[in-house]
Backbone as XML, in Angstrom:
<?xml version="1.0"?>
<chain id="A" units="angstrom">
  <residue number="1" name="MET">
    <atom name="N" x="98.350" y="98.769" z="215.702"/>
    <atom name="CA" x="97.180" y="99.255" z="215.004"/>
    <atom name="C" x="97.508" y="99.356" z="213.518"/>
  </residue>
  <residue number="2" name="THR">
    <atom name="N" x="96.542" y="99.073" z="212.688"/>
    <atom name="CA" x="96.738" y="99.114" z="211.242"/>
    <atom name="C" x="95.945" y="100.263" z="210.642"/>
  </residue>
  <residue number="3" name="LEU">
    <atom name="N" x="96.019" y="100.387" z="209.340"/>
    <atom name="CA" x="95.247" y="101.423" z="208.661"/>
    <atom name="C" x="93.752" y="101.150" z="208.717"/>
  </residue>
  <residue number="4" name="ASP">
    <atom name="N" x="93.351" y="99.996" z="209.223"/>
    <atom name="CA" x="91.941" y="99.681" z="209.407"/>
    <atom name="C" x="91.391" y="100.261" z="210.707"/>
  </residue>
  <residue number="5" name="ALA">
    <atom name="N" x="92.157" y="101.063" z="211.402"/>
    <atom name="CA" x="91.731" y="101.652" z="212.668"/>
    <atom name="C" x="90.400" y="102.371" z="212.491"/>
  </residue>
  <residue number="6" name="ALA">
    <atom name="N" x="89.521" y="102.217" z="213.481"/>
    <atom name="CA" x="88.226" y="102.886" z="213.428"/>
    <atom name="C" x="88.378" y="104.395" z="213.575"/>
  </residue>
  <residue number="7" name="ILE">
    <atom name="N" x="89.342" y="104.803" z="214.394"/>
    <atom name="CA" x="89.592" y="106.226" z="214.645"/>
    <atom name="C" x="91.081" y="106.487" z="214.455"/>
  </residue>
  <residue number="8" name="VAL">
    <atom name="N" x="91.388" y="107.566" z="213.764"/>
    <atom name="CA" x="92.779" y="107.976" z="213.601"/>
    <atom name="C" x="92.934" y="109.364" z="214.208"/>
  </residue>
  <residue number="9" name="ASP">
    <atom name="N" x="93.895" y="109.474" z="215.103"/>
    <atom name="CA" x="94.251" y="110.754" z="215.718"/>
    <atom name="C" x="95.317" y="111.370" z="214.827"/>
  </residue>
  <residue number="10" name="LEU">
    <atom name="N" x="94.953" y="112.440" z="214.128"/>
    <atom name="CA" x="95.865" y="113.136" z="213.220"/>
    <atom name="C" x="96.323" y="114.402" z="213.935"/>
  </residue>
  <residue number="11" name="ARG">
    <atom name="N" x="97.607" y="114.465" z="214.249"/>
    <atom name="CA" x="98.161" y="115.605" z="214.984"/>
    <atom name="C" x="99.185" y="116.315" z="214.115"/>
  </residue>
  <residue number="12" name="THR">
    <atom name="N" x="99.051" y="117.620" z="214.030"/>
    <atom name="CA" x="100.003" y="118.432" z="213.280"/>
    <atom name="C" x="100.629" y="119.440" z="214.235"/>
  </residue>
  <residue number="13" name="TYR">
    <atom name="N" x="101.942" y="119.388" z="214.342"/>
    <atom name="CA" x="102.692" y="120.322" z="215.166"/>
    <atom name="C" x="103.476" y="121.245" z="214.246"/>
  </residue>
  <residue number="14" name="THR">
    <atom name="N" x="103.372" y="122.546" z="214.465"/>
    <atom name="CA" x="104.201" y="123.504" z="213.750"/>
    <atom name="C" x="105.384" y="123.826" z="214.652"/>
  </residue>
  <residue number="15" name="ILE">
    <atom name="N" x="106.564" y="123.667" z="214.093"/>
    <atom name="CA" x="107.810" y="123.812" z="214.847"/>
    <atom name="C" x="108.442" y="125.154" z="214.508"/>
  </residue>
  <residue number="16" name="ARG">
    <atom name="N" x="109.053" y="125.775" z="215.486"/>
    <atom name="CA" x="109.669" y="127.084" z="215.233"/>
    <atom name="C" x="110.748" y="126.963" z="214.154"/>
  </residue>
  <residue number="17" name="LEU">
    <atom name="N" x="110.962" y="128.059" z="213.463"/>
    <atom name="CA" x="111.944" y="128.112" z="212.384"/>
    <atom name="C" x="113.302" y="127.632" z="212.881"/>
  </residue>
  <residue number="18" name="ARG">
    <atom name="N" x="113.919" y="126.762" z="212.123"/>
    <atom name="CA" x="115.223" y="126.160" z="212.418"/>
    <atom name="C" x="115.223" y="125.316" z="213.701"/>
  </residue>
  <residue number="19" name="GLY">
    <atom name="N" x="114.044" y="124.859" z="214.109"/>
    <atom name="CA" x="113.962" y="124.039" z="215.310"/>
    <atom name="C" x="113.620" y="122.578" z="215.046"/>
  </residue>
  <residue number="20" name="MET">
    <atom name="N" x="113.461" y="122.213" z="213.773"/>
    <atom name="CA" x="113.002" y="120.864" z="213.449"/>
    <atom name="C" x="113.961" y="119.779" z="213.939"/>
  </residue>
  <residue number="21" name="ALA">
    <atom name="N" x="115.236" y="119.936" z="213.703"/>
    <atom name="CA" x="116.196" y="118.897" z="214.113"/>
    <atom name="C" x="116.151" y="118.695" z="215.624"/>
  </residue>
  <residue number="22" name="GLU">
    <atom name="N" x="116.096" y="119.788" z="216.373"/>
    <atom name="CA" x="116.031" y="119.673" z="217.832"/>
    <atom name="C" x="114.720" y="119.024" z="218.263"/>
  </residue>
  <residue number="23" name="PHE">
    <atom name="N" x="113.612" y="119.443" z="217.640"/>
    <atom name="CA" x="112.326" y="118.853" z="218.001"/>
    <atom name="C" x="112.315" y="117.349" z="217.742"/>
  </residue>
  <residue number="24" name="LEU">
    <atom name="N" x="112.772" y="116.928" z="216.563"/>
    <atom name="CA" x="112.768" y="115.500" z="216.239"/>
    <atom name="C" x="113.640" y="114.710" z="217.210"/>
  </residue>
  <residue number="25" name="ASP">
    <atom name="N" x="114.755" y="115.296" z="217.626"/>
    <atom name="CA" x="115.614" y="114.633" z="218.606"/>
    <atom name="C" x="114.895" y="114.486" z="219.951"/>
  </residue>
  <residue number="26" name="VAL">
    <atom name="N" x="114.295" y="115.574" z="220.420"/>
    <atom name="CA" x="113.569" y="115.557" z="221.694"/>
    <atom name="C" x="112.394" y="114.578" z="221.614"/>
  </residue>
  <residue number="27" name="PHE">
    <atom name="N" x="111.669" y="114.624" z="220.520"/>
    <atom name="CA" x="110.515" y="113.740" z="220.352"/>
    <atom name="C" x="110.940" y="112.272" z="220.357"/>
  </residue>
  <residue number="28" name="ASP">
    <atom name="N" x="112.001" y="111.975" z="219.624"/>
    <atom name="CA" x="112.469" y="110.591" z="219.527"/>
    <atom name="C" x="112.980" y="110.070" z="220.875"/>
  </residue>
  <residue number="29" name="ARG">
    <atom name="N" x="113.717" y="110.894" z="221.591"/>
    <atom name="CA" x="114.319" y="110.459" z="222.864"/>
    <atom name="C" x="113.332" y="110.422" z="224.023"/>
  </residue>
  <residue number="30" name="LEU">
    <atom name="N" x="112.453" y="111.441" z="224.088"/>
    <atom name="CA" x="111.617" y="111.595" z="225.279"/>
    <atom name="C" x="110.147" y="111.221" z="225.076"/>
  </residue>
  <residue number="31" name="ALA">
    <atom name="N" x="109.598" y="111.508" z="223.916"/>
    <atom name="CA" x="108.172" y="111.221" z="223.698"/>
    <atom name="C" x="107.927" y="109.807" z="223.194"/>
  </residue>
  <residue number="32" name="MET">
    <atom name="N" x="108.718" y="109.368" z="222.221"/>
    <atom name="CA" x="108.427" y="108.073" z="221.600"/>
    <atom name="C" x="108.437" y="106.899" z="222.573"/>
  </residue>
  <residue number="33" name="PRO">
    <atom name="N" x="109.389" y="106.793" z="223.493"/>
    <atom name="CA" x="109.328" y="105.652" z="224.419"/>
    <atom name="C" x="108.012" y="105.604" z="225.206"/>
  </residue>
  <residue number="34" name="VAL">
    <atom name="N" x="107.517" y="106.755" z="225.620"/>
    <atom name="CA" x="106.265" y="106.805" z="226.377"/>
    <atom name="C" x="105.081" y="106.543" z="225.451"/>
  </residue>
  <residue number="35" name="GLN">
    <atom name="N" x="105.095" y="107.168" z="224.278"/>
    <atom name="CA" x="104.001" y="106.973" z="223.320"/>
    <atom name="C" x="103.879" y="105.500" z="222.934"/>
  </residue>
  <residue number="36" name="LEU">
    <atom name="N" x="105.008" y="104.869" z="222.617"/>
    <atom name="CA" x="104.981" y="103.460" z="222.215"/>
    <atom name="C" x="104.439" y="102.577" z="223.337"/>
  </residue>
  <residue number="37" name="LYS">
    <atom name="N" x="104.769" y="102.917" z="224.554"/>
    <atom name="CA" x="104.330" y="102.140" z="225.716"/>
    <atom name="C" x="102.808" y="102.152" z="225.860"/>
  </residue>
  <residue number="38" name="TYR">
    <atom name="N" x="102.186" y="103.296" z="225.602"/>
    <atom name="CA" x="100.751" y="103.441" z="225.844"/>
    <atom name="C" x="99.902" y="103.480" z="224.576"/>
  </residue>
  <residue number="39" name="LEU">
    <atom name="N" x="100.400" y="104.116" z="223.528"/>
    <atom name="CA" x="99.601" y="104.279" z="222.310"/>
    <atom name="C" x="99.877" y="103.204" z="221.274"/>
  </residue>
  <residue number="40" name="GLY">
    <atom name="N" x="100.995" y="102.508" z="221.418"/>
    <atom name="CA" x="101.390" y="101.546" z="220.396"/>
    <atom name="C" x="102.139" y="102.255" z="219.279"/>
  </residue>
  <residue number="41" name="ALA">
    <atom name="N" x="102.450" y="101.519" z="218.229"/>
    <atom name="CA" x="103.196" y="102.094" z="217.102"/>
    <atom name="C" x="102.297" y="103.038" z="216.310"/>
  </residue>
  <residue number="42" name="PRO">
    <atom name="N" x="102.831" y="104.162" z="215.878"/>
    <atom name="CA" x="102.030" y="105.086" z="215.072"/>
    <atom name="C" x="101.788" y="104.520" z="213.679"/>
  </residue>
  <residue number="43" name="LEU">
    <atom name="N" x="100.732" y="104.997" z="213.038"/>
    <atom name="CA" x="100.492" y="104.657" z="211.637"/>
    <atom name="C" x="101.521" y="105.349" z="210.760"/>
  </residue>
  <residue number="44" name="GLY">
    <atom name="N" x="102.028" y="106.480" z="211.235"/>
    <atom name="CA" x="103.071" y="107.191" z="210.513"/>
    <atom name="C" x="103.410" y="108.499" z="211.196"/>
  </residue>
  <residue number="45" name="ILE">
    <atom name="N" x="104.642" y="108.936" z="210.985"/>
    <atom name="CA" x="105.100" y="110.248" z="211.442"/>
    <atom name="C" x="105.820" y="110.862" z="210.257"/>
  </residue>
  <residue number="46" name="PHE">
    <atom name="N" x="105.411" y="112.081" z="209.891"/>
    <atom name="CA" x="105.906" y="112.715" z="208.679"/>
    <atom name="C" x="106.312" y="114.155" z="208.960"/>
  </residue>
  <residue number="47" name="THR">
    <atom name="N" x="107.181" y="114.698" z="208.118"/>
    <atom name="CA" x="107.482" y="116.128" z="208.135"/>
    <atom name="C" x="107.035" y="116.716" z="206.807"/>
  </residue>
  <residue number="48" name="SER">
    <atom name="N" x="106.637" y="117.981" z="206.829"/>
    <atom name="CA" x="106.134" y="118.625" z="205.618"/>
    <atom name="C" x="107.278" y="118.953" z="204.664"/>
  </residue>
  <residue number="49" name="ALA">
    <atom name="N" x="106.996" y="118.813" z="203.375"/>
    <atom name="CA" x="107.986" y="119.124" z="202.342"/>
    <atom name="C" x="107.484" y="120.224" z="201.413"/>
  </residue>
  <residue number="50" name="VAL">
    <atom name="N" x="106.175" y="120.306" z="201.231"/>
    <atom name="CA" x="105.549" y="121.307" z="200.364"/>
    <atom name="C" x="104.332" y="121.835" z="201.115"/>
  </residue>
  <residue number="51" name="GLY">
    <atom name="N" x="103.996" y="123.083" z="200.896"/>
    <atom name="CA" x="102.883" y="123.687" z="201.623"/>
    <atom name="C" x="103.414" y="124.313" z="202.897"/>
  </residue>
  <residue number="52" name="PRO">
    <atom name="N" x="102.605" y="124.324" z="203.954"/>
    <atom name="CA" x="103.109" y="124.870" z="205.216"/>
    <atom name="C" x="104.346" y="124.092" z="205.665"/>
  </residue>
  <residue number="53" name="LEU">
    <atom name="N" x="105.417" y="124.798" z="205.916"/>
    <atom name="CA" x="106.676" y="124.155" z="206.283"/>
    <atom name="C" x="106.827" y="124.068" z="207.797"/>
  </residue>
  <residue number="54" name="ASN">
    <atom name="N" x="107.867" y="123.370" z="208.218"/>
    <atom name="CA" x="108.185" y="123.219" z="209.643"/>
    <atom name="C" x="107.054" y="122.539" z="210.408"/>
  </residue>
  <residue number="55" name="GLN">
    <atom name="N" x="106.449" y="121.533" z="209.773"/>
    <atom name="CA" x="105.380" y="120.807" z="210.436"/>
    <atom name="C" x="105.716" y="119.324" z="210.555"/>
  </residue>
  <residue number="56" name="VAL">
    <atom name="N" x="105.277" y="118.748" z="211.666"/>
    <atom name="CA" x="105.377" y="117.308" z="211.905"/>
    <atom name="C" x="103.949" y="116.796" z="212.030"/>
  </residue>
  <residue number="57" name="VAL">
    <atom name="N" x="103.644" y="115.731" z="211.306"/>
    <atom name="CA" x="102.305" y="115.143" z="211.326"/>
    <atom name="C" x="102.409" y="113.731" z="211.886"/>
  </residue>
  <residue number="58" name="HIS">
    <atom name="N" x="101.587" y="113.434" z="212.891"/>
    <atom name="CA" x="101.535" y="112.095" z="213.506"/>
    <atom name="C" x="100.175" y="111.500" z="213.196"/>
  </residue>
  <residue number="59" name="LEU">
    <atom name="N" x="100.141" y="110.208" z="212.948"/>
    <atom name="CA" x="98.891" y="109.467" z="212.785"/>
    <atom name="C" x="98.921" y="108.276" z="213.739"/>
  </residue>
  <residue number="60" name="TRP">
    <atom name="N" x="97.936" y="108.216" z="214.634"/>
    <atom name="CA" x="97.845" y="107.136" z="215.620"/>
    <atom name="C" x="96.466" y="106.507" z="215.498"/>
  </residue>
  <residue number="61" name="GLY">
    <atom name="N" x="96.394" y="105.187" z="215.406"/>
    <atom name="CA" x="95.121" y="104.498" z="215.230"/>
    <atom name="C" x="94.577" y="103.901" z="216.516"/>
  </residue>
  <residue number="62" name="PHE">
    <atom name="N" x="93.247" y="103.928" z="216.644"/>
    <atom name="CA" x="92.560" y="103.390" z="217.819"/>
    <atom name="C" x="91.294" y="102.662" z="217.383"/>
  </residue>
  <residue number="63" name="ASP">
    <atom name="N" x="90.898" y="101.685" z="218.179"/>
    <atom name="CA" x="89.701" y="100.910" z="217.868"/>
    <atom name="C" x="88.421" y="101.706" z="218.096"/>
  </residue>
  <residue number="64" name="ASP">
    <atom name="N" x="88.426" y="102.579" z="219.104"/>
    <atom name="CA" x="87.237" y="103.361" z="219.428"/>
    <atom name="C" x="87.638" y="104.523" z="220.344"/>
  </residue>
  <residue number="65" name="MET">
    <atom name="N" x="86.669" y="105.390" z="220.657"/>
    <atom name="CA" x="86.959" y="106.553" z="221.502"/>
    <atom name="C" x="87.376" y="106.141" z="222.908"/>
  </residue>
  <residue number="66" name="GLY">
    <atom name="N" x="86.801" y="105.066" z="223.413"/>
    <atom name="CA" x="87.178" y="104.598" z="224.742"/>
    <atom name="C" x="88.651" y="104.243" z="224.808"/>
  </residue>
  <residue number="67" name="GLN">
    <atom name="N" x="89.131" y="103.540" z="223.789"/>
    <atom name="CA" x="90.550" y="103.174" z="223.746"/>
    <atom name="C" x="91.416" y="104.426" z="223.604"/>
  </residue>
  <residue number="68" name="PHE">
    <atom name="N" x="91.010" y="105.343" z="222.742"/>
    <atom name="CA" x="91.733" y="106.605" z="222.557"/>
    <atom name="C" x="91.885" y="107.331" z="223.898"/>
  </residue>
  <residue number="69" name="GLU">
    <atom name="N" x="90.773" y="107.506" z="224.602"/>
    <atom name="CA" x="90.792" y="108.246" z="225.863"/>
    <atom name="C" x="91.583" y="107.522" z="226.943"/>
  </residue>
  <residue number="70" name="ALA">
    <atom name="N" x="91.406" y="106.220" z="227.058"/>
    <atom name="CA" x="92.107" y="105.454" z="228.096"/>
    <atom name="C" x="93.613" y="105.463" z="227.872"/>
  </residue>
  <residue number="71" name="ARG">
    <atom name="N" x="94.037" y="105.278" z="226.639"/>
    <atom name="CA" x="95.476" y="105.240" z="226.360"/>
    <atom name="C" x="96.127" y="106.604" z="226.556"/>
  </residue>
  <residue number="72" name="HIS">
    <atom name="N" x="95.441" y="107.669" z="226.153"/>
    <atom name="CA" x="96.004" y="109.002" z="226.362"/>
    <atom name="C" x="96.060" y="109.351" z="227.849"/>
  </residue>
  <residue number="73" name="ALA">
    <atom name="N" x="95.037" y="108.965" z="228.588"/>
    <atom name="CA" x="95.038" y="109.232" z="230.032"/>
    <atom name="C" x="96.188" y="108.497" z="230.715"/>
  </residue>
  <residue number="74" name="ALA">
    <atom name="N" x="96.425" y="107.252" z="230.315"/>
    <atom name="CA" x="97.542" y="106.487" z="230.897"/>
    <atom name="C" x="98.874" y="107.134" z="230.543"/>
  </residue>
  <residue number="75" name="ARG">
    <atom name="N" x="99.022" y="107.554" z="229.289"/>
    <atom name="CA" x="100.259" y="108.229" z="228.876"/>
    <atom name="C" x="100.478" y="109.492" z="229.695"/>
  </residue>
  <residue number="76" name="ASP">
    <atom name="N" x="99.421" y="110.264" z="229.860"/>
    <atom name="CA" x="99.537" y="111.531" z="230.583"/>
    <atom name="C" x="99.916" y="111.340" z="232.051"/>
  </residue>
  <residue number="77" name="ARG">
    <atom name="N" x="99.612" y="110.185" z="232.618"/>
    <atom name="CA" x="99.969" y="109.892" z="234.012"/>
    <atom name="C" x="101.392" y="109.349" z="234.155"/>
  </residue>
  <residue number="78" name="ASP">
    <atom name="N" x="102.022" y="108.994" z="233.061"/>
    <atom name="CA" x="103.368" y="108.420" z="233.136"/>
    <atom name="C" x="104.336" y="109.469" z="233.685"/>
  </residue>
  <residue number="79" name="PRO">
    <atom name="N" x="105.157" y="109.118" z="234.666"/>
    <atom name="CA" x="106.075" y="110.095" z="235.258"/>
    <atom name="C" x="107.136" y="110.613" z="234.287"/>
  </residue>
  <residue number="80" name="ASP">
    <atom name="N" x="107.370" y="109.926" z="233.175"/>
    <atom name="CA" x="108.356" y="110.395" z="232.197"/>
    <atom name="C" x="107.773" y="111.376" z="231.183"/>
  </residue>
  <residue number="81" name="TRP">
    <atom name="N" x="106.442" y="111.467" z="231.069"/>
    <atom name="CA" x="105.815" y="112.313" z="230.053"/>
    <atom name="C" x="106.110" y="113.804" z="230.248"/>
  </residue>
  <residue number="82" name="PRO">
    <atom name="N" x="106.075" y="114.349" z="231.460"/>
    <atom name="CA" x="106.356" y="115.778" z="231.629"/>
    <atom name="C" x="107.733" y="116.214" z="231.121"/>
  </residue>
  <residue number="83" name="ALA">
    <atom name="N" x="108.707" y="115.329" z="231.125"/>
    <atom name="CA" x="110.042" y="115.693" z="230.618"/>
    <atom name="C" x="109.966" y="116.067" z="229.145"/>
  </residue>
  <residue number="84" name="TYR">
    <atom name="N" x="109.187" y="115.313" z="228.367"/>
    <atom name="CA" x="109.006" y="115.653" z="226.950"/>
    <atom name="C" x="108.272" y="116.984" z="226.815"/>
  </residue>
  <residue number="85" name="LEU">
    <atom name="N" x="107.194" y="117.164" z="227.568"/>
    <atom name="CA" x="106.421" y="118.402" z="227.467"/>
    <atom name="C" x="107.289" y="119.616" z="227.761"/>
  </residue>
  <residue number="86" name="GLN">
    <atom name="N" x="108.120" y="119.521" z="228.783"/>
    <atom name="CA" x="108.991" y="120.635" z="229.150"/>
    <atom name="C" x="110.061" y="120.864" z="228.085"/>
  </residue>
  <residue number="87" name="ALA">
    <atom name="N" x="110.677" y="119.800" z="227.593"/>
    <atom name="CA" x="111.773" y="119.935" z="226.624"/>
    <atom name="C" x="111.296" y="120.411" z="225.258"/>
  </residue>
  <residue number="88" name="SER">
    <atom name="N" x="110.031" y="120.174" z="224.928"/>
    <atom name="CA" x="109.533" y="120.542" z="223.597"/>
    <atom name="C" x="108.745" y="121.847" z="223.580"/>
  </residue>
  <residue number="89" name="ALA">
    <atom name="N" x="108.394" y="122.377" z="224.728"/>
    <atom name="CA" x="107.502" y="123.542" z="224.792"/>
    <atom name="C" x="108.010" y="124.728" z="223.983"/>
  </residue>
  <residue number="90" name="HIS">
    <atom name="N" x="109.296" y="125.005" z="224.022"/>
    <atom name="CA" x="109.828" y="126.169" z="223.310"/>
    <atom name="C" x="109.960" y="125.924" z="221.805"/>
  </residue>
  <residue number="91" name="LEU">
    <atom name="N" x="109.761" y="124.696" z="221.369"/>
    <atom name="CA" x="109.933" y="124.347" z="219.956"/>
    <atom name="C" x="108.621" y="124.329" z="219.175"/>
  </residue>
  <residue number="92" name="ILE">
    <atom name="N" x="107.510" y="124.138" z="219.862"/>
    <atom name="CA" x="106.206" y="124.016" z="219.202"/>
    <atom name="C" x="105.511" y="125.366" z="219.226"/>
  </residue>
  <residue number="93" name="THR">
    <atom name="N" x="105.157" y="125.872" z="218.035"/>
    <atom name="CA" x="104.466" y="127.159" z="217.957"/>
    <atom name="C" x="102.959" y="126.998" z="217.786"/>
  </residue>
  <residue number="94" name="ALA">
    <atom name="N" x="102.516" y="125.843" z="217.298"/>
    <atom name="CA" x="101.080" y="125.577" z="217.136"/>
    <atom name="C" x="100.855" y="124.074" z="217.087"/>
  </residue>
  <residue number="95" name="GLN">
    <atom name="N" x="99.657" y="123.678" z="217.481"/>
    <atom name="CA" x="99.286" y="122.264" z="217.439"/>
    <atom name="C" x="97.840" y="122.162" z="216.988"/>
  </residue>
  <residue number="96" name="GLU">
    <atom name="N" x="97.574" y="121.220" z="216.096"/>
    <atom name="CA" x="96.209" y="120.960" z="215.641"/>
    <atom name="C" x="95.958" y="119.463" z="215.749"/>
  </residue>
  <residue number="97" name="ASN">
    <atom name="N" x="94.860" y="119.098" z="216.376"/>
    <atom name="CA" x="94.491" y="117.689" z="216.513"/>
    <atom name="C" x="93.148" y="117.463" z="215.836"/>
  </residue>
  <residue number="98" name="ARG">
    <atom name="N" x="93.055" y="116.353" z="215.116"/>
    <atom name="CA" x="91.793" y="115.944" z="214.507"/>
    <atom name="C" x="91.611" y="114.458" z="214.744"/>
  </residue>
  <residue number="99" name="LEU">
    <atom name="N" x="90.390" y="114.056" z="214.991"/>
    <atom name="CA" x="90.054" y="112.639" z="215.006"/>
    <atom name="C" x="89.293" y="112.375" z="213.719"/>
  </residue>
  <residue number="100" name="ILE">
    <atom name="N" x="89.816" y="111.453" z="212.929"/>
    <atom name="CA" x="89.203" y="111.153" z="211.642"/>
    <atom name="C" x="88.842" y="109.674" z="211.587"/>
  </residue>
  <residue number="101" name="ARG">
    <atom name="N" x="87.874" y="109.346" z="210.718"/>
    <atom name="CA" x="87.455" y="107.955" z="210.531"/>
    <atom name="C" x="87.725" y="107.551" z="209.093"/>
  </residue>
  <residue number="102" name="ARG">
    <atom name="N" x="88.009" y="106.273" z="208.922"/>
    <atom name="CA" x="88.249" y="105.743" z="207.585"/>
    <atom name="C" x="86.930" y="105.710" z="206.833"/>
  </residue>
  <residue number="103" name="ALA">
    <atom name="N" x="86.946" y="106.205" z="205.609"/>
    <atom name="CA" x="85.767" y="106.117" z="204.751"/>
    <atom name="C" x="85.684" y="104.703" z="204.188"/>
  </residue>
  <residue number="104" name="VAL">
    <atom name="N" x="84.516" y="104.127" z="204.243"/>
    <atom name="CA" x="84.314" y="102.776" z="203.717"/>
    <atom name="C" x="83.867" y="102.900" z="202.266"/>
  </residue>
  <residue number="105" name="LEU">
    <atom name="N" x="84.703" y="102.424" z="201.360"/>
    <atom name="CA" x="84.405" y="102.453" z="199.931"/>
    <atom name="C" x="84.435" y="101.026" z="199.399"/>
  </residue>
  <residue number="106" name="LEU">
    <atom name="N" x="83.411" y="100.647" z="198.678"/>
    <atom name="CA" x="83.357" y="99.286" z="198.135"/>
    <atom name="C" x="84.537" y="98.992" z="197.227"/>
  </residue>
  <residue number="107" name="SER">
    <atom name="N" x="85.013" y="99.999" z="196.506"/>
    <atom name="CA" x="86.138" y="99.787" z="195.585"/>
    <atom name="C" x="87.429" y="99.447" z="196.315"/>
  </residue>
  <residue number="108" name="LEU">
    <atom name="N" x="87.496" y="99.720" z="197.617"/>
    <atom name="CA" x="88.693" y="99.416" z="198.398"/>
    <atom name="C" x="88.525" y="98.181" z="199.278"/>
  </residue>
  <residue number="109" name="ALA">
    <atom name="N" x="87.376" y="97.565" z="199.243"/>
    <atom name="CA" x="87.123" y="96.390" z="200.085"/>
    <atom name="C" x="88.123" y="95.284" z="199.760"/>
  </residue>
  <residue number="110" name="GLY">
    <atom name="N" x="88.718" y="94.736" z="200.800"/>
    <atom name="CA" x="89.660" y="93.634" z="200.621"/>
    <atom name="C" x="91.046" y="94.040" z="200.171"/>
  </residue>
  <residue number="111" name="ARG">
    <atom name="N" x="91.323" y="95.309" z="200.078"/>
    <atom name="CA" x="92.659" y="95.765" z="199.653"/>
    <atom name="C" x="93.481" y="96.143" z="200.845"/>
  </residue>
</chain>
């Protein structure tokens, strides 16, 4: 998926204090293989540097809501997914999900 995605799933996870290194390790080992299998490559994964700290932000692109729902449902049925949920539960203190759409601006057409 590219930045031209019709829908972007923007997820922000707040990680417990001094838990970022462990969370990133757990996420990379247990979540990413499953996510890549069903959701494809993310548009980006970032950690906060200024503002609210101890946050990880994921951006995943989808063509439409049907694709978003189908891919997440398939991921959730994967027998390896619960291992990530269990291993990360004590590290995540809050989660915020937003579905956003790209604004179409003529000044950005063709860029």
